[in-house]
C-alpha positions as CSV (number, residue, x, y, z in Angstrom):
1,M,9.4,-38.4,24.2
2,G,10.5,-35.0,25.6
3,R,11.9,-33.7,22.1
4,L,8.9,-34.3,20.6
5,D,7.2,-32.4,23.5
6,E,9.2,-29.7,23.2
7,L,8.8,-29.5,19.2
8,V,4.8,-29.3,20.1
9,S,5.1,-26.5,22.5
10,A,7.1,-24.8,19.7
11,V,4.8,-25.0,16.7
12,S,1.8,-24.5,18.9
13,D,3.7,-21.3,20.5
14,L,4.6,-19.9,16.7
15,N,1.0,-20.4,15.8
16,R,-0.4,-18.0,18.5
17,G,2.7,-15.4,17.6
18,L,2.5,-16.0,13.6
19,G,1.0,-12.4,13.2
20,G,3.5,-10.9,15.4
21,I,6.2,-12.7,13.8
22,L,5.2,-11.2,10.2
23,R,4.6,-7.9,11.5
24,D,8.0,-7.7,13.1
25,T,10.0,-9.0,10.0
26,M,8.3,-6.5,7.9
27,R,8.7,-3.5,10.7
28,D,12.5,-4.6,11.2
29,D,13.2,-4.7,6.9
30,I,13.4,-1.0,5.9
31,L,13.7,-2.4,2.6
32,T,10.0,-3.8,3.2
33,G,8.5,-0.8,4.2
34,A,10.0,1.5,1.6
35,D,8.6,-1.4,-1.1
36,I,5.2,-0.8,0.4
37,V,5.1,3.0,-0.4
38,A,6.8,2.7,-3.7
39,R,4.1,-0.3,-4.2
40,Q,1.5,2.4,-3.1
41,R,2.4,5.5,-5.0
42,E,2.9,3.2,-8.3
43,Q,-0.7,1.9,-7.7
44,L,-2.1,5.6,-7.5
45,Y,-0.5,6.6,-10.2
46,E,-2.5,3.2,-12.0
47,G,-5.4,4.5,-10.8
48,L,-5.9,1.9,-9.1
49,A,-7.8,1.4,-5.7
50,S,-6.7,-1.3,-3.0
51,S,-10.1,-3.4,-4.5
52,G,-7.9,-3.3,-8.2
53,A,-10.8,-1.2,-9.7
54,H,-10.1,2.0,-10.7
55,I,-10.3,5.5,-8.2
56,R,-13.3,6.7,-8.4
57,P,-15.2,9.7,-9.1
58,T,-13.5,9.7,-12.4
59,M,-12.3,13.0,-13.4
60,E,-15.6,13.6,-15.3
61,E,-17.7,12.2,-12.5
62,D,-16.1,14.6,-10.1
63,P,-18.1,17.7,-9.5
64,F,-14.9,19.7,-8.5
65,F,-15.1,20.0,-12.3
66,R,-18.1,22.7,-12.6
67,T,-17.4,24.2,-16.1
68,P,-17.5,22.0,-19.3
69,G,-14.2,20.6,-20.5
70,A,-12.8,21.4,-17.1
71,W,-11.8,17.7,-16.5
72,R,-10.5,16.6,-19.6
73,R,-8.3,19.8,-19.7
74,Y,-7.0,18.7,-16.2
75,A,-6.8,15.2,-16.9
76,E,-4.4,16.5,-20.1
77,R,-1.9,18.4,-18.2
78,K,-1.7,15.4,-15.5
79,Q,-0.9,13.3,-18.7
80,R,1.8,15.4,-19.9
81,R,2.9,16.3,-15.8
82,F,3.3,12.8,-15.2
83,A,4.7,11.3,-18.1
84,G,7.2,8.5,-17.6
85,V,6.2,8.1,-14.2
86,P,5.7,4.4,-13.1
87,G,2.2,3.5,-13.3
88,N,1.2,6.6,-14.9
89,E,0.9,5.3,-18.7
90,R,-1.6,2.6,-17.3
91,R,-3.9,4.8,-15.9
92,P,-7.2,5.6,-18.1
93,F,-7.4,9.2,-19.0
94,N,-10.1,9.9,-16.9
95,V,-9.4,8.2,-13.9
96,P,-7.3,10.6,-11.2
97,N,-3.6,9.4,-10.1
98,L,-4.3,11.3,-6.3
99,N,-1.2,13.6,-6.9
100,L,-2.6,16.7,-6.2
101,G,-0.6,20.2,-7.1
102,S,2.5,19.8,-5.1
103,G,2.9,16.4,-4.4
104,L,2.6,16.4,-1.1
105,F,0.4,13.6,-0.7
106,H,2.2,11.4,-2.6
107,G,5.4,12.1,-0.7
108,G,3.3,11.2,2.8
109,F,3.0,7.9,2.6
110,Y,4.7,5.8,5.5
111,V,3.8,2.2,6.9
112,D,2.3,2.1,10.7
113,Y,2.6,-1.6,11.8
114,R,0.4,-2.0,14.6
115,E,-0.3,-5.2,17.1
116,D,-2.3,-6.9,14.9
117,E,-2.7,-5.0,11.4
118,L,-0.3,-3.5,9.3
119,E,-1.8,-0.1,7.4
120,V,-0.3,2.0,4.3
121,D,-1.3,5.9,6.0
122,N,-0.3,9.5,4.9
123,K,0.9,12.2,7.3
124,T,0.0,15.1,5.2
125,I,-2.7,17.1,7.0
126,I,-3.8,19.3,4.4
127,H,-4.0,17.4,1.3
128,G,-4.5,14.1,2.7
129,V,-7.5,15.0,4.6
130,D,-9.0,16.4,1.6
131,V,-8.1,13.7,-0.6
132,Y,-9.6,11.1,2.2
133,R,-12.6,12.9,2.6
134,R,-13.2,13.0,-1.6
135,Y,-12.4,9.7,-2.2
136,G,-12.7,7.6,1.0
137,A,-10.3,5.6,2.8
138,E,-11.0,2.5,0.9
139,Q,-9.0,3.6,-2.1
140,F,-5.8,3.2,-0.3
141,G,-4.0,-0.1,0.5
142,L,-2.3,-2.4,-1.8
143,T,-4.0,-4.5,-4.3
144,D,-3.6,-8.2,-4.1
145,D,-1.4,-8.0,-6.5
146,N,0.7,-6.0,-5.0
147,W,0.7,-7.7,-1.4
148,E,1.7,-10.9,-3.1
149,G,4.7,-9.1,-4.5
150,V,5.9,-7.8,-0.8
151,M,4.8,-11.2,0.6
152,A,7.4,-12.9,-2.0
153,H,10.4,-10.7,-0.7
154,V,8.8,-11.1,3.1
155,T,8.8,-14.8,2.9
156,P,12.4,-16.0,3.2
157,M,13.1,-13.8,6.1
158,M,9.7,-15.0,7.6
159,K,11.0,-18.1,7.3
160,D,14.2,-17.7,8.9
161,R,12.4,-16.2,12.0
162,I,10.0,-19.3,12.6
163,L,13.1,-21.8,12.1
164,E,14.3,-19.6,14.7
165,N,11.4,-19.9,16.6
166,I,10.9,-23.3,16.5
167,L,14.3,-25.1,16.4
168,P,16.0,-25.7,19.5
169,R,18.8,-23.8,21.0
């Protein structure tokens, strides 16, 4: 009965620590962080918020563009500038990709691994604050489809860690 009790105890401990195992697995695998950041950038180039809906306000709804046709000229310029960038070809013409000016904002993404959550954040002060204020923090983070892609990469590693935690040594 002792072996079974040990296994039940190990599974119980594992259940309590599952979130930490997931976080640690993702944090320890440098490719996972890079993949998350790359997916965030491509998703923004596609014009998608974390909900999977298009980023709002659209360029034509944005009060920043005050003169007639200004948003259209800006959209045309962005379409030319980011031609060939993954995701950009799927973005509707009037939807922003949030790559403003120098590209510092898109270059500033990183993954913040906290105790009970993981967050895609941005370290650029000037552009970051403006973008977050203008579009809202809910625009950022991965869509469900992108998270599924990340988890497909992480799951085999996580299984190994789980087995390490429950199998007797």
